[in-house]
C-alpha positions as CSV (number, residue, x, y, z in Angstrom):
1,M,24.8,188.7,4.7
2,H,27.5,190.9,3.2
3,G,28.3,194.1,5.0
4,T,26.2,196.6,6.9
5,D,24.8,200.0,6.1
6,T,26.9,201.5,8.8
7,S,30.2,199.8,8.0
8,R,33.3,201.9,7.2
9,L,35.6,198.9,7.2
10,M,37.6,197.6,4.3
11,V,39.5,194.4,4.7
12,A,42.6,193.7,2.7
13,L,42.5,190.2,1.2
14,D,46.3,189.9,1.2
15,V,46.2,186.1,0.9
16,P,47.8,183.8,-1.7
17,T,44.8,182.1,-3.2
18,R,41.2,182.4,-4.3
19,E,40.2,179.8,-1.7
20,D,41.9,181.8,1.1
21,A,40.2,185.0,-0.1
22,I,36.7,183.6,-0.2
23,E,37.2,181.9,3.2
24,L,38.3,185.2,4.8
25,A,35.5,187.1,3.1
26,G,33.0,184.6,4.4
27,K,34.3,184.9,7.9
28,T,34.3,188.7,8.0
29,G,31.8,189.9,5.4
30,E,29.0,190.7,7.9
31,Y,31.0,193.6,9.2
32,V,32.8,194.8,6.0
33,A,31.9,197.5,3.5
34,H,34.4,196.4,0.8
35,F,37.2,193.9,0.3
36,K,40.5,195.2,-1.0
37,V,42.2,193.1,-3.7
38,G,45.9,194.0,-4.0
39,S,48.8,193.1,-6.2
40,R,49.6,189.7,-4.6
41,L,46.1,188.2,-4.9
42,F,45.3,189.8,-8.3
43,T,48.6,188.5,-9.7
44,A,47.8,185.0,-8.5
45,E,44.1,184.8,-9.4
46,G,43.4,187.6,-11.9
47,P,40.1,189.2,-12.8
48,S,38.1,186.0,-12.2
49,L,38.6,186.5,-8.4
50,V,37.2,190.0,-8.6
51,R,34.2,188.7,-10.5
52,D,33.7,185.9,-8.0
53,L,33.6,188.4,-5.1
54,K,31.2,190.7,-6.9
55,T,28.9,187.8,-7.8
56,A,28.9,186.8,-4.2
57,G,27.6,190.3,-3.3
58,Y,30.8,191.8,-1.9
59,G,32.1,195.3,-2.5
60,V,35.5,195.4,-4.1
61,F,38.4,197.9,-3.9
62,L,40.9,197.1,-6.6
63,D,44.2,198.2,-5.2
64,L,46.7,198.0,-8.0
65,K,48.0,201.6,-7.7
66,F,48.1,202.4,-11.4
67,H,51.0,204.6,-12.3
68,D,52.1,204.8,-16.0
69,I,51.7,207.0,-19.0
70,P,48.1,208.4,-19.3
71,N,47.0,206.2,-22.1
72,T,48.1,203.0,-20.4
73,V,46.4,204.0,-17.1
74,A,43.2,204.9,-19.0
75,E,43.2,201.5,-20.5
76,A,43.6,199.9,-17.1
77,A,40.9,202.1,-15.7
78,T,38.5,200.9,-18.5
79,V,39.2,197.3,-17.6
80,A,38.8,197.9,-13.9
81,T,35.4,199.5,-14.6
82,S,34.3,196.6,-16.7
83,L,35.0,194.3,-13.8
84,G,32.4,196.2,-11.7
85,V,34.7,197.2,-8.9
86,D,33.5,199.9,-6.5
87,F,36.9,201.6,-6.1
88,F,40.3,201.5,-7.8
89,D,43.4,203.6,-7.2
90,V,46.1,205.5,-9.1
91,H,49.2,207.1,-7.8
92,A,48.8,210.9,-7.4
93,A,52.5,211.2,-8.2
94,G,51.6,210.2,-11.7
95,G,50.4,213.7,-12.2
96,P,47.1,215.4,-13.1
97,V,46.9,214.3,-16.7
98,M,47.3,210.7,-15.8
99,M,44.7,210.9,-13.0
100,K,42.2,212.7,-15.2
101,A,42.8,210.0,-17.9
102,A,41.8,207.4,-15.4
103,V,38.7,209.2,-14.3
104,D,37.5,210.0,-17.8
105,A,38.1,206.5,-19.1
106,S,36.2,205.0,-16.2
107,R,33.3,207.3,-16.6
108,E,33.1,206.6,-20.4
109,E,33.2,202.8,-19.8
110,A,30.5,203.0,-17.2
111,A,28.3,205.0,-19.5
112,R,28.9,202.4,-22.3
113,L,27.9,199.6,-19.9
114,N,25.1,201.6,-18.3
115,T,26.6,201.1,-14.8
116,T,27.8,203.3,-12.0
117,P,31.4,204.2,-12.4
118,P,33.9,203.2,-9.6
119,K,35.2,205.8,-7.3
120,V,38.8,206.7,-8.3
121,L,41.2,207.1,-5.4
122,A,44.6,208.7,-5.5
123,I,47.5,207.3,-3.5
124,T,49.3,210.1,-1.7
125,V,52.2,208.7,0.3
126,L,52.4,205.1,1.3
127,T,51.9,204.5,5.1
128,S,55.2,202.6,5.2
129,M,57.0,205.8,4.5
130,S,57.4,209.0,6.4
131,S,55.8,212.2,5.1
132,T,54.6,215.7,5.9
133,V,51.0,217.0,6.0
134,E,51.9,219.6,3.4
135,E,53.2,217.0,1.0
136,V,50.1,214.8,1.3
137,L,47.7,217.8,1.1
138,A,49.4,219.1,-2.1
139,L,48.9,215.6,-3.7
140,A,45.3,215.5,-2.5
141,E,44.5,218.9,-4.0
142,R,46.0,217.8,-7.3
143,A,43.9,214.6,-7.2
144,R,40.7,216.6,-6.5
145,D,41.4,219.0,-9.4
146,A,42.0,216.0,-11.7
147,G,38.5,214.7,-10.9
148,A,39.4,211.9,-8.4
149,H,36.7,211.1,-5.9
150,G,39.1,210.8,-3.0
151,I,42.5,209.9,-1.7
152,V,44.3,207.2,0.3
153,S,46.3,208.6,3.1
154,S,47.2,207.9,6.7
155,A,45.0,209.0,9.6
156,W,47.5,211.7,10.6
157,E,46.8,213.7,7.4
158,A,43.1,213.1,7.3
159,R,42.1,216.0,9.5
160,A,43.9,218.5,7.4
161,I,42.6,217.0,4.2
162,R,39.0,217.0,5.5
163,K,39.3,220.7,6.5
164,A,40.9,221.8,3.2
165,L,38.8,219.7,0.8
166,G,35.4,219.4,2.5
167,D,33.1,216.6,3.3
168,D,32.4,215.3,-0.2
169,F,36.0,214.2,-0.8
170,L,36.6,210.6,0.2
171,I,39.4,209.7,2.6
172,V,40.4,206.0,2.8
173,T,42.9,205.3,5.5
174,P,45.2,202.2,5.6
175,G,47.9,201.6,8.3
176,I,45.2,200.9,10.9
177,R,46.2,199.1,14.0
178,P,43.8,198.5,16.9
179,A,45.3,198.9,20.3
180,W,45.6,195.1,20.6
181,A,47.5,194.7,17.3
182,A,51.2,194.9,16.3
183,K,52.5,197.8,14.3
184,N,54.5,195.6,11.9
185,D,56.2,197.5,9.0
186,Q,53.9,200.5,9.0
187,E,55.2,203.9,10.1
188,R,52.1,206.2,10.2
189,V,49.6,204.0,12.0
190,A,46.4,204.8,14.0
191,T,43.6,203.1,15.8
192,P,40.2,202.8,14.1
193,E,38.8,205.3,16.5
194,V,41.4,207.9,15.8
195,A,41.1,207.5,12.0
196,I,37.4,208.0,12.1
197,A,37.7,211.0,14.5
198,N,40.2,212.6,12.1
199,G,37.8,212.4,9.2
200,A,38.4,209.1,7.4
201,D,35.4,207.7,5.5
202,Y,36.8,204.2,5.4
203,I,39.6,202.4,7.1
204,V,41.6,199.5,5.6
205,V,42.7,196.7,7.9
206,G,44.8,193.7,6.9
207,R,47.0,191.7,9.3
208,P,45.1,192.5,12.5
209,I,42.1,190.7,11.0
210,R,43.8,188.2,8.6
211,N,46.1,186.9,11.3
212,A,43.6,186.8,14.1
213,E,42.6,183.5,15.7
214,D,39.0,184.5,14.9
215,P,39.0,186.9,11.9
216,G,35.2,187.4,12.2
217,Q,35.5,188.5,15.9
218,A,38.4,190.8,15.0
219,A,36.3,192.4,12.3
220,R,33.3,192.8,14.6
221,L,35.4,194.5,17.3
222,I,36.9,196.9,14.8
223,H,33.5,197.6,13.3
224,Q,32.1,198.3,16.7
225,A,35.0,200.6,17.7
226,M,34.2,203.1,15.0
227,T,30.4,202.8,14.9
228,P,28.1,204.8,17.1
229,A,26.6,202.6,19.8
230,E,23.0,203.1,18.7
231,L,24.0,201.8,15.2
232,V,25.9,198.7,16.3
233,R,23.8,195.6,15.5
């Protein structure tokens, strides 16, 4: 079984090979909403890995952080949409014209294919960097105005973004570290419980699950930590 109706967990497949990715997905998929495919894995394995995950029934967040001239980003968005991913992201710093180009191109490709378009997320400020709430909120507002479905930000800006932009704007929060996990190179980190309480729709977890002795157990614990007791299976 892949995922649960109550899952808000995205797991980062930051592993070197397709075999590693499929193995990690198999161990954790019961508790996961979507798997994030980033630059390392996509560079190694390419679009075929994304297709394999989708064929296996997994949700996919393609995390390539598109940031280029609007036409180039629009073309990348078209290809991402044709792969059937559920989410992909662009850098909000690329500006409103670039972000709108990605949204429009994705919508047009989905219409051509008669499929549901992916959710387009805008990267605000990477969680490995310091930032201010005002800076992140300004980028989030530009993303919303450009038609993006949501943003990627740390849990510490989520409450302000939720208050300013409402319940329909998606907030995806990386830099998640359970109380039992190491901080590593992240600056703006939070526990799963704090992220959800602050308004995140999804959290992204990588190393605390990937490096766990039992990744499935780690995913289960994180899933339970942010799921109301009556919904935990």
